[in-house]
C-alpha atoms as one frame of an Amber mdcrd trajectory, in Angstrom:
protein
  98.537 -18.409  81.905  95.015 -18.718  83.303  92.631 -16.120  81.956  89.821
 -15.181  84.296  87.638 -13.667  81.559  88.737 -15.227  78.237  85.830 -13.645
  76.336  87.159 -10.116  76.943  89.607 -10.446  74.059  86.603 -10.876  71.745
  84.673  -7.873  73.072  86.531  -5.168  71.121  86.460  -6.965  67.723  82.763
  -7.805  68.079  81.937  -4.231  69.089  84.042  -2.809  66.241  82.445  -5.116
  63.683  78.934  -4.361  64.885  79.554  -0.614  64.912  81.088  -0.757  61.433
  77.982  -2.540  60.165  75.606  -0.119  61.889  77.431   2.992  60.685  77.634
   1.612  57.152  73.923   0.815  57.187  73.084   4.315  58.445  75.236   5.851
  55.715  77.566   7.536  58.207  80.720   6.045  56.669  81.915   7.355  53.352
  83.832   5.191  50.917  87.366   6.083  52.066  86.500   6.425  55.742  84.780
   3.057  55.681  87.663   1.461  53.811  90.178   2.846  56.311  88.103   1.666
  59.280  87.630  -1.764  57.703  91.366  -2.070  57.006  92.133  -1.040  60.594
  89.602  -3.596  61.861  91.004  -6.432  59.743  94.670  -5.683  60.466  94.122
  -5.295  64.198  92.054  -8.485  64.272  94.681 -10.412  62.357  97.525  -9.293
  64.608  95.409  -9.748  67.736  94.630 -13.383  67.055  97.577 -14.445  64.886
 100.375 -12.245  66.252 103.709 -13.901  66.819 104.153 -12.651  70.388 101.804
 -11.746  73.234 103.000  -8.148  73.009 101.833  -7.926  69.389  98.468  -9.351
  70.405  98.131  -6.884  73.274  98.989  -3.898  71.071  96.527  -5.091  68.439
  93.847  -5.435  71.126  94.594  -1.864  72.171  94.154  -0.676  68.560  90.947
  -2.686  68.240  89.629  -1.045  71.425  90.565   2.421  70.150  88.681   1.692
  66.936  85.607   0.529  68.856  85.614   3.665  71.021  86.112   5.951  68.011
  83.264   4.276  66.116  81.018   4.474  69.178  81.711   8.185  69.572  81.051
   8.722  65.868  77.752   6.848  66.172  76.679   8.897  69.204  77.616  12.181
  67.529  75.660  11.225  64.416  72.415  11.001  66.391
């Protein structure tokens, strides 16, 4: 299958990782909240890129996008 924008699958993990780093640096993530977000990030990233079927990869991308949006909202509400 030809992908028109192949970099879009990397947008959510990069945004999630950057937001995790920023929120951690600002002290907005507590120990358990940060651990849960990091686990979500790692699991979704693993299944997105190493999933056995395209459906698993698409669902993992959806979870990665949800995490990025949730972290972005948390960052905006913290300011």
